[in-house]
PAGUSE-740122 format. One record per residue: residue number from 1; residue in three letters; chain; x, y negated, z negated of N, C-alpha, C in turn. Coordinates in steps of 0.02 Angstrom, whole numbers. Example, Ala and Ser with C-alpha at 12.3 -4.5 7.8 and 13.67 -1.06 7.14 Angstrom:
REM PAGUSE-740122
R, pos, code, unit, n_xx, n_yy, n_zz, ca_xx, ca_yy, ca_zz, c_xx, c_yy, c_zz
R, 1, Ala, A, 660, 284, -390, 615, 225, -390, 660, 165, -390;
R, 2, Ser, A, 642, 112, -354, 684, 53, -357, 645, -2, -394;
***
This chain:
REM PAGUSE-740122
R, pos, code, unit, n_xx, n_yy, n_zz, ca_xx, ca_yy, ca_zz, c_xx, c_yy, c_zz
R, 1, Met, A, 42, 60, 0, 0, 0, 0, 44, -62, 0;
R, 2, Gly, A, 21, -112, 36, 55, -176, 33, 108, -185, 86;
R, 3, His, A, 100, -235, 129, 152, -246, 179, 167, -320, 189;
R, 4, Glu, A, 141, -364, 146, 157, -435, 149, 200, -452, 89;
R, 5, Tyr, A, 255, -486, 100, 303, -494, 46, 350, -553, 59;
R, 6, Cys, A, 375, -580, 4, 432, -626, 5, 463, -621, -64;
R, 7, Gly, A, 525, -642, -70, 557, -637, -135, 632, -650, -132;
R, 8, Ile, A, 664, -637, -188, 736, -648, -196, 773, -582, -184;
R, 9, Val, A, 826, -585, -144, 867, -526, -131, 909, -510, -193;
R, 10, Glu, A, 904, -448, -217, 944, -427, -275, 1005, -387, -254;
R, 11, Glu, A, 997, -342, -206, 1053, -301, -182, 1047, -293, -106;
R, 12, Val, A, 1104, -282, -74, 1103, -269, -2, 1143, -205, 12;
R, 13, Gly, A, 1125, -172, 67, 1160, -112, 87, 1226, -129, 122;
R, 14, Arg, A, 1268, -78, 129, 1332, -87, 163, 1321, -104, 237;
R, 15, Gly, A, 1361, -148, 261, 1359, -165, 332, 1316, -225, 349;
R, 16, Leu, A, 1277, -250, 301, 1236, -310, 315, 1281, -371, 322;
R, 17, Thr, A, 1262, -415, 367, 1303, -474, 379, 1267, -540, 367;
R, 18, Ser, A, 1200, -541, 376, 1165, -605, 372, 1125, -613, 307;
R, 19, Ile, A, 1109, -558, 275, 1068, -561, 213, 1113, -550, 153;
R, 20, Lys, A, 1105, -595, 103, 1149, -592, 45, 1109, -598, -20;
R, 21, Pro, A, 1134, -568, -74, 1100, -574, -138, 1090, -648, -157;
R, 22, Gly, A, 1032, -661, -188, 1016, -729, -210, 976, -768, -160;
R, 23, Gln, A, 972, -745, -98, 932, -781, -47, 857, -768, -58;
R, 24, Phe, A, 817, -818, -42, 745, -808, -39, 728, -790, 33;
R, 25, Val, A, 693, -733, 42, 681, -707, 109, 608, -690, 120;
R, 26, Ile, A, 589, -690, 184, 522, -670, 206, 532, -620, 262;
R, 27, Gly, A, 490, -568, 263, 496, -518, 315, 429, -500, 345;
R, 28, Ser, A, 432, -465, 400, 372, -442, 435, 349, -375, 407;
R, 29, Phe, A, 289, -355, 426, 263, -290, 404, 291, -233, 446;
R, 30, Phe, A, 329, -248, 499, 369, -199, 535, 442, -217, 526;
R, 31, Ala, A, 483, -169, 508, 555, -179, 508, 580, -170, 579;
R, 32, Ser, A, 627, -213, 599, 654, -209, 667, 728, -227, 666;
R, 33, Asp, A, 766, -200, 714, 837, -217, 715, 849, -286, 746;
R, 34, Asn, A, 801, -312, 783, 804, -378, 816, 861, -381, 868;
R, 35, Thr, A, 882, -323, 892, 935, -321, 943, 915, -280, 1004;
R, 36, Cys, A, 864, -239, 1000, 846, -195, 1056, 812, -236, 1111;
R, 37, Pro, A, 803, -208, 1171, 772, -246, 1225, 702, -273, 1209;
R, 38, His, A, 662, -234, 1172, 595, -258, 1155, 599, -316, 1105;
R, 39, Cys, A, 645, -312, 1058, 654, -368, 1011, 676, -431, 1049;
R, 40, His, A, 723, -423, 1095, 747, -481, 1133, 691, -512, 1175;
R, 41, Ala, A, 642, -471, 1193, 585, -497, 1231, 533, -529, 1184;
R, 42, Gly, A, 544, -524, 1118, 499, -556, 1071, 446, -510, 1043;
R, 43, Tyr, A, 454, -445, 1050, 404, -397, 1026, 435, -349, 976;
R, 44, Gln, A, 454, -379, 918, 489, -341, 867, 445, -285, 837;
R, 45, Thr, A, 380, -291, 841, 337, -237, 817, 338, -177, 864;
R, 46, Ser, A, 370, -183, 921, 381, -126, 966, 456, -109, 969;
R, 47, Cys, A, 494, -131, 920, 565, -116, 917, 577, -41, 927;
R, 48, Gln, A, 630, -25, 963, 647, 45, 975, 664, 83, 911;
R, 49, His, A, 679, 46, 858, 696, 77, 794, 649, 53, 738;
R, 50, Lys, A, 590, 32, 756, 544, 2, 707, 526, 51, 651;
R, 51, Gln, A, 512, 22, 594, 486, 59, 537, 431, 17, 505;
R, 52, Tyr, A, 377, 49, 486, 322, 13, 454, 340, 0, 381;
R, 53, Val, A, 332, -61, 359, 350, -80, 290, 289, -71, 246;
R, 54, Val, A, 295, -29, 196, 242, -20, 146, 275, -23, 77;
R, 55, Gly, A, 233, -25, 26, 260, -26, -42, 276, -94, -69;
R, 56, Ala, A, 251, -147, -36, 267, -214, -59, 229, -235, -122;
R, 57, Gln, A, 177, -198, -140, 140, -214, -201, 175, -177, -259;
R, 58, Ala, A, 234, -202, -275, 277, -171, -326, 327, -224, -350;
R, 59, Pro, A, 358, -212, -407, 407, -261, -432, 467, -269, -385;
R, 60, Arg, A, 485, -215, -349, 541, -218, -302, 522, -182, -239;
R, 61, Leu, A, 554, -202, -184, 541, -172, -119, 607, -162, -83;
R, 62, Arg, A, 615, -103, -54, 672, -90, -10, 651, -105, 61;
R, 63, Val, A, 686, -150, 94, 671, -169, 163, 723, -139, 209;
R, 64, Pro, A, 703, -93, 253, 752, -66, 301, 769, -116, 355;
R, 65, Leu, A, 826, -105, 388, 848, -148, 444, 845, -222, 423;
R, 66, Ala, A, 872, -236, 365, 861, -302, 334, 890, -359, 375;
R, 67, Asp, A, 947, -349, 408, 976, -403, 448, 929, -425, 503;
R, 68, Gly, A, 892, -377, 532, 847, -394, 586, 777, -411, 565;
R, 69, Thr, A, 759, -392, 503, 690, -399, 480, 679, -462, 440;
R, 70, Leu, A, 727, -479, 397, 717, -534, 350, 744, -600, 376;
R, 71, Val, A, 709, -653, 357, 731, -721, 373, 736, -759, 307;
R, 72, Ala, A, 794, -789, 295, 806, -826, 233, 788, -900, 241;
R, 73, Thr, A, 762, -929, 188, 751, -1001, 187, 818, -1035, 170;
R, 74, Pro, A, 826, -1099, 186, 889, -1133, 172, 907, -1132, 98;
R, 75, Asp, A, 857, -1139, 55, 867, -1138, -17, 809, -1099, -48;
R, 76, Val, A, 814, -1084, -112, 758, -1053, -147, 703, -1105, -153;
R, 77, Pro, A, 644, -1092, -126, 591, -1143, -124, 559, -1153, -193;
R, 78, Ser, A, 525, -1209, -199, 487, -1223, -261, 426, -1177, -263;
R, 79, Gly, A, 401, -1166, -323, 346, -1120, -333, 283, -1137, -294;
R, 80, Asp, A, 270, -1201, -284, 209, -1220, -249, 210, -1200, -175;
R, 81, Leu, A, 268, -1185, -148, 273, -1164, -78, 267, -1089, -68;
R, 82, Ile, A, 271, -1051, -123, 270, -978, -117, 208, -951, -81;
R, 83, Pro, A, 147, -973, -98, 89, -947, -61, 93, -956, 14;
R, 84, Ser, A, 114, -1015, 36, 118, -1027, 108, 173, -985, 140;
R, 85, Leu, A, 229, -977, 106, 283, -935, 134, 262, -862, 135;
R, 86, Leu, A, 227, -839, 84, 202, -770, 84, 154, -759, 142;
R, 87, Ala, A, 112, -807, 157, 63, -800, 211, 97, -787, 278;
R, 88, Leu, A, 158, -812, 286, 194, -804, 349, 208, -731, 364;
R, 89, Ser, A, 214, -690, 311, 233, -620, 319, 184, -580, 362;
R, 90, Asp, A, 120, -600, 361, 71, -567, 403, 17, -615, 427;
R, 91, Val, A, -28, -637, 383, -89, -669, 406, -76, -733, 447;
R, 92, Met, A, -28, -774, 426, -12, -833, 466, 24, -814, 530;
R, 93, Gly, A, 72, -769, 525, 107, -746, 585, 61, -712, 634;
R, 94, Thr, A, 11, -676, 609, -37, -642, 652, -85, -692, 684;
R, 95, Gly, A, -110, -740, 645, -152, -793, 673, -116, -833, 726;
R, 96, Trp, A, -51, -845, 714, -11, -883, 762, -2, -843, 827;
R, 97, Phe, A, 9, -777, 820, 16, -735, 879, -50, -733, 918;
R, 98, Ala, A, -106, -731, 883, -171, -732, 918, -177, -794, 961;
R, 99, Ala, A, -158, -852, 934, -162, -914, 972, -111, -915, 1029;
R, 100, Asp, A, -51, -890, 1015, 1, -886, 1067, -20, -839, 1123;
R, 101, Ala, A, -47, -781, 1105, -68, -732, 1155, -128, -757, 1196;
R, 102, Ala, A, -169, -800, 1165, -226, -829, 1200, -207, -890, 1241;
R, 103, Asn, A, -143, -906, 1241, -117, -961, 1283, -149, -1028, 1264;
R, 104, Val, A, -155, -1041, 1200, -184, -1104, 1177, -138, -1162, 1198;
R, 105, Lys, A, -168, -1211, 1230, -130, -1269, 1255, -159, -1333, 1226;
R, 106, Pro, A, -120, -1387, 1226, -148, -1452, 1204, -210, -1470, 1245;
R, 107, Gly, A, -262, -1491, 1209, -325, -1511, 1242, -373, -1454, 1254;
R, 108, Ala, A, -354, -1393, 1236, -396, -1335, 1251, -456, -1330, 1205;
R, 109, Thr, A, -507, -1294, 1229, -564, -1274, 1188, -552, -1202, 1167;
R, 110, Val, A, -553, -1191, 1102, -535, -1126, 1073, -593, -1100, 1030;
R, 111, Ala, A, -608, -1036, 1036, -656, -1004, 991, -620, -951, 951;
R, 112, Val, A, -637, -946, 887, -606, -897, 843, -660, -850, 816;
R, 113, Val, A, -653, -786, 832, -700, -735, 809, -670, -702, 747;
R, 114, Gly, A, -703, -712, 690, -678, -685, 627, -659, -740, 579;
R, 115, Asp, A, -683, -736, 518, -669, -788, 468, -632, -762, 408;
R, 116, Gly, A, -596, -706, 416, -551, -683, 364, -488, -726, 364;
R, 117, Ala, A, -438, -705, 326, -377, -744, 321, -344, -754, 389;
R, 118, Val, A, -342, -701, 431, -311, -707, 496, -350, -755, 541;
R, 119, Gly, A, -416, -749, 543, -456, -794, 583, -449, -867, 562;
R, 120, Leu, A, -449, -879, 497, -442, -947, 472, -374, -976, 490;
R, 121, Leu, A, -323, -934, 486, -256, -959, 504, -247, -961, 580;
R, 122, Gly, A, -289, -925, 616, -293, -935, 688, -318, -1005, 705;
R, 123, Val, A, -367, -1028, 666, -391, -1097, 673, -334, -1146, 661;
R, 124, Leu, A, -298, -1136, 607, -241, -1180, 591, -189, -1179, 646;
R, 125, Ser, A, -176, -1119, 673, -127, -1112, 727, -148, -1149, 789;
R, 126, Ala, A, -212, -1140, 808, -237, -1174, 868, -232, -1250, 860;
R, 127, Lys, A, -248, -1274, 801, -243, -1346, 787, -171, -1370, 794;
R, 128, Gln, A, -125, -1331, 766, -54, -1350, 769, -29, -1349, 841;
R, 129, Met, A, -57, -1306, 883, -37, -1302, 953, -71, -1354, 997;
R, 130, Gly, A, -114, -1395, 968, -142, -1452, 1004, -212, -1442, 1032;
R, 131, Ala, A, -248, -1389, 1012, -316, -1379, 1036, -359, -1440, 1018;
R, 132, Glu, A, -401, -1460, 1064, -444, -1519, 1053, -509, -1500, 1018;
R, 133, Arg, A, -535, -1441, 1037, -598, -1418, 1008, -588, -1346, 984;
R, 134, Ile, A, -606, -1333, 921, -597, -1267, 892, -664, -1245, 862;
R, 135, Ile, A, -691, -1192, 890, -756, -1165, 868, -742, -1105, 824;
R, 136, Ala, A, -759, -1110, 760, -750, -1055, 713, -816, -1018, 704;
R, 137, Met, A, -814, -953, 710, -874, -913, 701, -874, -885, 630;
R, 138, Ser, A, -920, -909, 588, -920, -891, 518, -989, -898, 488;
R, 139, Arg, A, -1004, -852, 442, -1068, -855, 406, -1059, -870, 332;
R, 140, His, A, -998, -883, 310, -985, -892, 239, -964, -964, 225;
R, 141, Glu, A, -1001, -997, 181, -992, -1068, 170, -921, -1086, 149;
R, 142, Ser, A, -892, -1048, 102, -825, -1064, 78, -774, -1058, 134;
R, 143, Arg, A, -784, -1009, 178, -738, -1000, 234, -749, -1053, 288;
R, 144, Gln, A, -811, -1074, 296, -825, -1128, 343, -790, -1192, 320;
R, 145, Thr, A, -791, -1205, 255, -759, -1264, 228, -684, -1263, 242;
R, 146, Leu, A, -653, -1206, 230, -581, -1200, 242, -566, -1204, 317;
R, 147, Ala, A, -609, -1174, 358, -599, -1178, 431, -598, -1251, 454;
R, 148, Arg, A, -644, -1290, 428, -646, -1361, 446, -583, -1397, 421;
R, 149, Glu, A, -561, -1379, 362, -500, -1410, 335, -440, -1393, 379;
R, 150, Phe, A, -440, -1333, 407, -385, -1312, 450, -390, -1340, 521;
R, 151, Gly, A, -448, -1369, 539, -453, -1401, 604, -513, -1382, 647;
R, 152, Ala, A, -558, -1339, 622, -617, -1321, 661, -661, -1382, 671;
R, 153, Thr, A, -685, -1390, 733, -730, -1446, 749, -803, -1424, 750;
R, 154, Asp, A, -814, -1359, 759, -882, -1332, 763, -884, -1266, 725;
R, 155, Ile, A, -942, -1252, 696, -954, -1188, 662, -1012, -1153, 697;
R, 156, Val, A, -1003, -1090, 715, -1056, -1050, 744, -1071, -992, 696;
R, 157, Thr, A, -1133, -988, 673, -1152, -935, 626, -1181, -874, 661;
R, 158, Glu, A, -1202, -882, 723, -1232, -826, 759, -1178, -775, 779;
R, 159, Arg, A, -1201, -713, 790, -1156, -659, 812, -1183, -627, 876;
R, 160, Gly, A, -1142, -583, 905, -1164, -545, 963, -1185, -590, 1020;
R, 161, Asp, A, -1238, -571, 1056, -1262, -609, 1113, -1283, -680, 1094;
R, 162, Glu, A, -1311, -687, 1033, -1331, -753, 1010, -1270, -798, 1000;
R, 163, Gly, A, -1217, -768, 974, -1155, -806, 964, -1125, -827, 1030;
R, 164, Val, A, -1126, -782, 1079, -1101, -798, 1146, -1141, -856, 1176;
R, 165, Glu, A, -1207, -852, 1170, -1250, -904, 1198, -1236, -971, 1165;
R, 166, Arg, A, -1224, -970, 1099, -1210, -1033, 1064, -1145, -1064, 1089;
R, 167, Ile, A, -1094, -1023, 1100, -1031, -1050, 1126, -1041, -1077, 1197;
R, 168, Arg, A, -1082, -1043, 1236, -1097, -1068, 1303, -1131, -1136, 1300;
R, 169, Gln, A, -1177, -1143, 1252, -1210, -1208, 1244, -1161, -1263, 1226;
R, 170, Leu, A, -1116, -1247, 1180, -1068, -1296, 1156, -1018, -1316, 1210;
R, 171, Thr, A, -1007, -1271, 1258, -958, -1285, 1311, -992, -1300, 1378;
R, 172, Lys, A, -1056, -1318, 1375, -1094, -1336, 1436, -1094, -1281, 1488;
R, 173, Gly, A, -1099, -1219, 1463, -1104, -1162, 1508, -1038, -1134, 1534;
R, 174, Val, A, -983, -1164, 1514, -918, -1144, 1542, -887, -1086, 1504;
R, 175, Gly, A, -887, -1089, 1438, -851, -1042, 1396, -786, -1072, 1371;
R, 176, Ala, A, -755, -1039, 1324, -694, -1065, 1293, -633, -1050, 1336;
R, 177, Asp, A, -584, -1095, 1335, -521, -1084, 1370, -482, -1026, 1339;
R, 178, Ala, A, -486, -1021, 1273, -449, -970, 1236, -492, -944, 1179;
R, 179, Val, A, -490, -879, 1169, -527, -849, 1114, -480, -805, 1073;
R, 180, Leu, A, -484, -814, 1007, -444, -774, 961, -488, -722, 930;
R, 181, Glu, A, -475, -657, 944, -516, -602, 917, -479, -574, 856;
R, 182, Cys, A, -508, -585, 797, -473, -570, 734, -512, -522, 690;
R, 183, Val, A, -550, -477, 721, -591, -429, 683, -574, -357, 702;
R, 184, Gly, A, -582, -340, 766, -565, -274, 789, -622, -226, 800;
R, 185, Thr, A, -684, -250, 794, -742, -207, 808, -762, -212, 881;
R, 186, His, A, -803, -165, 903, -828, -167, 971, -868, -231, 982;
R, 187, Glu, A, -911, -249, 935, -952, -308, 942, -910, -371, 947;
R, 188, Ser, A, -858, -376, 905, -817, -437, 906, -777, -443, 971;
R, 189, Met, A, -753, -386, 998, -716, -389, 1060, -761, -407, 1119;
R, 190, Val, A, -820, -379, 1122, -867, -396, 1176, -886, -470, 1170;
R, 191, Gln, A, -898, -492, 1109, -915, -562, 1098, -859, -607, 1122;
R, 192, Ala, A, -797, -588, 1108, -740, -628, 1130, -736, -631, 1206;
R, 193, Ile, A, -744, -574, 1239, -739, -572, 1312, -793, -615, 1344;
R, 194, Arg, A, -854, -609, 1319, -910, -645, 1349, -910, -720, 1332;
R, 195, Ser, A, -869, -739, 1283, -865, -810, 1264, -810, -847, 1301;
R, 196, Thr, A, -770, -811, 1339, -712, -840, 1373, -729, -859, 1444;
R, 197, Arg, A, -707, -917, 1465, -720, -938, 1534, -679, -895, 1583;
R, 198, Pro, A, -701, -890, 1645, -660, -856, 1696, -591, -888, 1700;
R, 199, Gly, A, -540, -846, 1697, -472, -871, 1697, -445, -887, 1629;
R, 200, Gly, A, -489, -884, 1577, -467, -897, 1509, -431, -836, 1479;
R, 201, Ser, A, -409, -844, 1418, -368, -793, 1386, -394, -774, 1317;
R, 202, Ile, A, -386, -710, 1300, -404, -685, 1234, -341, -658, 1200;
R, 203, Gly, A, -328, -681, 1140, -276, -652, 1099, -310, -608, 1047;
R, 204, Tyr, A, -300, -542, 1051, -335, -498, 1005, -286, -466, 956;
R, 205, Val, A, -299, -478, 892, -255, -454, 839, -291, -414, 786;
R, 206, Gly, A, -358, -409, 791, -395, -366, 746, -380, -293, 763;
R, 207, Val, A, -361, -253, 712, -345, -183, 725, -407, -149, 752;
R, 208, Pro, A, -405, -121, 813, -466, -94, 844, -494, -33, 807;
R, 209, His, A, -560, -35, 796, -594, 24, 770, -662, 28, 804;
R, 210, Gly, A, -669, 79, 847, -731, 89, 883, -739, 45, 944;
R, 211, Val, A, -685, 16, 969, -690, -28, 1027, -691, 15, 1091;
R, 212, Asp, A, -740, 4, 1133, -748, 42, 1195, -767, -8, 1250;
R, 213, Leu, A, -719, -30, 1290, -731, -82, 1339, -759, -53, 1404;
R, 214, Asp, A, -803, -91, 1436, -831, -75, 1500, -784, -102, 1554;
R, 215, Gly, A, -748, -57, 1589, -699, -80, 1638, -729, -121, 1693;
R, 216, Ala, A, -788, -103, 1716, -820, -141, 1770, -837, -211, 1748;
R, 217, Glu, A, -865, -217, 1688, -882, -284, 1662, -818, -326, 1654;
R, 218, Leu, A, -767, -296, 1626, -704, -332, 1616, -674, -354, 1682;
R, 219, Phe, A, -680, -312, 1733, -651, -326, 1800, -678, -391, 1828;
R, 220, Tyr, A, -741, -404, 1818, -772, -463, 1849, -770, -526, 1806;
R, 221, Thr, A, -740, -522, 1748, -737, -581, 1705, -677, -626, 1721;
R, 222, His, A, -625, -599, 1753, -563, -637, 1764, -533, -662, 1698;
R, 223, Val, A, -541, -623, 1646, -515, -642, 1580, -448, -607, 1567;
R, 224, His, A, -402, -645, 1539, -337, -617, 1520, -342, -588, 1449;
R, 225, Leu, A, -316, -527, 1439, -315, -496, 1374, -243, -483, 1353;
R, 226, His, A, -225, -506, 1294, -158, -492, 1268, -162, -490, 1192;
R, 227, Gly, A, -129, -442, 1162, -130, -437, 1089, -92, -377, 1065;
R, 228, Gly, A, -110, -355, 1005, -75, -299, 974, -49, -319, 906;
R, 229, Pro, A, -8, -275, 876, 23, -292, 811, 67, -353, 819;
R, 230, Ala, A, 54, -404, 780, 89, -468, 790, 164, -461, 778;
R, 231, Pro, A, 204, -485, 826, 277, -486, 816, 297, -545, 771;
R, 232, Val, A, 279, -539, 708, 288, -594, 660, 361, -618, 659;
R, 233, Arg, A, 408, -571, 665, 479, -590, 661, 497, -644, 712;
R, 234, Arg, A, 465, -641, 772, 479, -691, 824, 464, -762, 800;
R, 235, Phe, A, 411, -768, 761, 386, -834, 742, 411, -859, 674;
R, 236, Leu, A, 442, -815, 634, 459, -835, 566, 503, -898, 561;
R, 237, Pro, A, 556, -905, 600, 597, -965, 592, 557, -1029, 603;
R, 238, Glu, A, 516, -1030, 656, 475, -1090, 670, 424, -1102, 615;
R, 239, Leu, A, 391, -1049, 593, 338, -1057, 543, 367, -1078, 475;
R, 240, Ile, A, 425, -1051, 457, 458, -1071, 394, 473, -1146, 396;
R, 241, Glu, A, 498, -1170, 453, 513, -1241, 460, 450, -1283, 453;
R, 242, Leu, A, 395, -1261, 482, 332, -1299, 478, 308, -1303, 406;
R, 243, Val, A, 315, -1248, 368, 295, -1249, 298, 340, -1294, 257;
R, 244, Leu, A, 405, -1287, 265, 453, -1327, 225, 448, -1401, 241;
R, 245, Asn, A, 427, -1418, 302, 420, -1488, 321, 350, -1516, 305;
R, 246, Gly, A, 308, -1474, 275, 241, -1497, 256, 193, -1504, 314;
R, 247, Lys, A, 207, -1473, 370, 163, -1479, 429, 103, -1433, 424;
R, 248, Ile, A, 110, -1375, 391, 55, -1328, 383, 54, -1303, 311;
R, 249, Asp, A, -4, -1284, 288, -12, -1258, 219, -56, -1195, 221;
R, 250, Pro, A, -31, -1141, 251, -72, -1081, 258, -87, -1046, 192;
R, 251, Gly, A, -52, -1063, 139, -63, -1032, 75, -132, -1045, 46;
R, 252, Lys, A, -169, -1091, 76, -237, -1106, 51, -284, -1047, 59;
R, 253, Val, A, -266, -997, 101, -309, -938, 108, -307, -895, 46;
R, 254, Phe, A, -256, -903, 4, -253, -866, -59, -296, -903, -111;
R, 255, Asp, A, -357, -881, -117, -402, -913, -165, -410, -873, -229;
R, 256, Leu, A, -369, -821, -237, -367, -783, -299, -295, -761, -311;
R, 257, Met, A, -268, -777, -370, -200, -757, -387, -203, -715, -451;
R, 258, Leu, A, -171, -656, -448, -174, -609, -503, -106, -580, -516;
R, 259, Pro, A, -94, -556, -578, -33, -519, -591, -37, -451, -557;
R, 260, Leu, A, 21, -421, -544, 25, -359, -506, -17, -303, -537;
R, 261, Asp, A, -22, -302, -603, -58, -246, -635, -134, -253, -628;
R, 262, Gln, A, -157, -308, -597, -229, -315, -583, -245, -310, -509;
R, 263, Val, A, -203, -272, -474, -211, -265, -401, -279, -238, -382;
R, 264, Ala, A, -306, -191, -421, -371, -162, -405, -425, -215, -404;
R, 265, Glu, A, -422, -262, -451, -471, -316, -452, -464, -361, -390;
R, 266, Gly, A, -402, -370, -367, -391, -409, -307, -425, -378, -246;
R, 267, Tyr, A, -419, -312, -239, -453, -277, -184, -528, -280, -192;
R, 268, Arg, A, -551, -273, -254, -623, -274, -267, -653, -342, -248;
R, 269, Ala, A, -617, -395, -266, -642, -462, -252, -646, -475, -177;
R, 270, Met, A, -596, -450, -140, -598, -459, -67, -653, -417, -36;
R, 271, Asp, A, -662, -356, -60, -713, -312, -33, -783, -340, -44;
R, 272, Glu, A, -792, -374, -101, -857, -402, -118, -864, -474, -93;
R, 273, Arg, A, -817, -497, -54, -818, -565, -26, -817, -619, -80;
R, 274, Arg, A, -788, -603, -137, -778, -654, -188, -711, -689, -179;
R, 275, Ala, A, -670, -662, -136, -605, -693, -121, -589, -682, -47;
R, 276, Ile, A, -555, -731, -18, -532, -724, 51, -469, -681, 52;
R, 277, Lys, A, -422, -698, 8, -357, -664, 7, -328, -669, -64;
R, 278, Thr, A, -301, -614, -88, -274, -611, -155, -197, -613, -153;
R, 279, Leu, A, -169, -655, -194, -96, -658, -202, -78, -623, -267;
R, 280, Leu, A, -30, -577, -264, -8, -540, -323, 62, -563, -343;
R, 281, Arg, A, 70, -576, -408, 136, -595, -433, 162, -539, -478;
R, 282, Pro, A, 226, -519, -469, 253, -465, -510, 262, -486, -583;
***
């Protein structure tokens, strides 16, 4: 359990050159050597030597391939920055990849399907990339509030065909230039495809479960599809700089902070929609 992490390096293995004890580091949920052809292309989650990182919900974590996986901050950050830096390990990095994969450009109209931590940070990412209009699809008031704080200009509460129709109305029948699919269900993927204008792009980062696409329908949409496990390592240096410079504050998605020994309550609160995202402190 647990694949989002940041912390202080206590020990390093033999042969490491860039990571040293005492550094504050952030890593991705996939370990990567950052040297193979796929890593050089920016897809570290498809590294030829990748390993899935688990066990981060613990007092200590062993990170394999540390030179390629971890990115150190210039100095040990102040405590108030920890939530935002932790968010980079997955949810912010994943939201950013969704926007990047959807080809969000300055002035674009963007729709975000999903109002969990990734969807909300997809809103923040689209705003940072210069989107002019950001439509957040959400039925939860607290999440709608945070979406607007992150840059959403419109809120759509409808789902399925009704949600698609509402986006069509908001875009004068055209559809969104870019859609971020941050759920992974069949309904959310179909909604994303049908909400995108011809020639537009979808960045899909919701882990698929039960998704079954109609090839003929997709063929005639002229929609670009790109996504998968977010290559967070590609974006970490840029995102760390944005946090340290005060340009983004993704840590706001952590609306519940608990000690490590109350991890079960953290999961319970998220399952019952009493929390968006739980931060655990050792």
